[in-house]
C-alpha positions as CSV (number, residue, x, y, z in Angstrom):
1,M,-16.4,31.1,-52.0
2,T,-16.8,30.3,-55.6
3,Q,-13.9,28.4,-57.2
4,K,-12.1,30.1,-60.1
5,I,-11.2,28.5,-63.3
6,L,-8.9,30.1,-65.9
7,V,-9.5,29.2,-69.6
8,L,-6.6,29.7,-71.9
9,D,-7.4,28.9,-75.6
10,N,-6.6,30.7,-78.8
11,S,-9.9,29.6,-80.4
12,A,-12.8,32.0,-79.7
13,E,-15.3,29.2,-80.1
14,Y,-13.6,27.0,-77.5
15,R,-13.1,29.9,-75.1
16,Q,-16.8,30.7,-75.3
17,L,-17.9,27.0,-75.0
18,L,-15.6,26.4,-72.0
19,E,-16.7,29.6,-70.3
20,Q,-20.3,28.6,-70.7
21,V,-19.6,25.1,-69.3
22,V,-17.5,26.5,-66.3
23,V,-20.1,29.1,-65.4
24,G,-23.0,26.6,-65.9
25,M,-21.4,24.4,-63.4
26,G,-21.3,27.2,-60.8
27,Y,-17.7,28.3,-61.1
28,E,-16.2,31.7,-61.8
29,A,-14.5,31.8,-65.2
30,R,-11.7,34.0,-66.5
31,V,-10.9,33.6,-70.2
32,T,-8.0,34.7,-72.4
33,D,-6.3,33.8,-75.6
34,R,-2.8,34.8,-74.5
35,A,-0.3,33.0,-72.3
36,T,1.2,36.3,-71.0
37,E,-2.3,37.5,-70.0
38,A,-3.0,34.1,-68.3
39,W,0.2,34.5,-66.3
40,R,-0.8,38.0,-65.2
41,I,-4.2,36.8,-64.1
42,L,-2.6,33.9,-62.1
43,Q,-0.1,36.3,-60.4
44,K,-2.9,38.7,-59.3
45,D,-5.5,36.2,-58.4
46,P,-4.6,32.5,-57.9
47,H,-7.1,30.2,-59.6
48,D,-8.2,26.7,-58.6
49,L,-7.9,25.2,-62.0
50,V,-6.5,26.0,-65.5
51,L,-8.0,24.7,-68.7
52,M,-5.3,25.2,-71.3
53,D,-5.0,24.7,-75.0
54,V,-1.8,23.0,-76.0
55,K,-1.2,24.4,-79.4
56,M,-1.2,28.2,-79.3
57,P,0.5,30.7,-81.6
58,S,3.0,32.4,-79.3
59,V,3.7,30.0,-76.5
60,H,3.2,26.2,-76.7
61,G,1.2,24.7,-73.9
62,D,4.1,22.7,-72.5
63,Q,6.2,25.9,-72.3
64,F,3.4,27.7,-70.4
65,L,2.9,24.8,-68.1
66,K,6.7,24.6,-67.4
67,Y,6.8,28.3,-66.7
68,I,3.9,28.4,-64.3
69,R,5.2,25.3,-62.4
70,E,8.6,26.9,-62.1
71,K,6.9,30.0,-60.7
72,G,5.2,28.0,-58.0
73,F,1.7,27.6,-59.4
74,S,0.6,24.2,-58.2
75,A,-3.1,24.0,-58.9
76,P,-4.4,21.4,-61.4
77,V,-4.0,22.1,-65.1
78,I,-6.0,20.3,-67.8
79,A,-4.6,20.3,-71.3
80,I,-7.0,20.5,-74.2
81,S,-5.9,19.9,-77.7
82,G,-6.6,18.3,-81.1
83,Y,-2.9,17.5,-81.3
84,L,-2.3,15.1,-78.3
85,T,0.4,12.8,-79.6
86,P,2.2,10.5,-77.2
87,K,5.2,12.9,-77.4
88,V,3.1,15.9,-76.4
89,I,1.5,14.1,-73.5
90,E,5.0,12.9,-72.3
91,Q,6.2,16.6,-72.3
92,L,3.1,17.7,-70.4
93,R,3.6,15.0,-67.8
94,K,7.0,16.3,-67.0
95,Y,5.3,19.4,-65.6
96,R,2.6,17.7,-63.6
97,I,-0.4,18.0,-66.0
98,S,-3.5,16.8,-64.3
99,R,-5.5,15.5,-67.2
100,V,-5.8,15.8,-71.0
101,L,-8.9,16.3,-73.1
102,S,-8.9,15.8,-76.9
103,K,-10.6,18.3,-79.2
104,P,-13.2,18.2,-80.6
105,F,-15.5,17.5,-77.8
């Protein structure tokens, strides 16, 4: 069974790039730019990994991560951002972030 990776990013360019990388590595990719849609996807079909932008317009990445952890989603989450300050990373660690990647990459 192919592993599933959810890509959540408000930038169309990064969503497209990450989708190409994920699919190119042999995984199934689902992409969205909205945290609410990402949560609906995870509720219907658990994924093996989430690649998540930290700075999004409606819900900040640490809020989304906190929410999905509280709802029992335990798979790895990798945060991606151009705004990874020590304070942001500390917030993400509270909710068991797996890794962080800095933009641009």
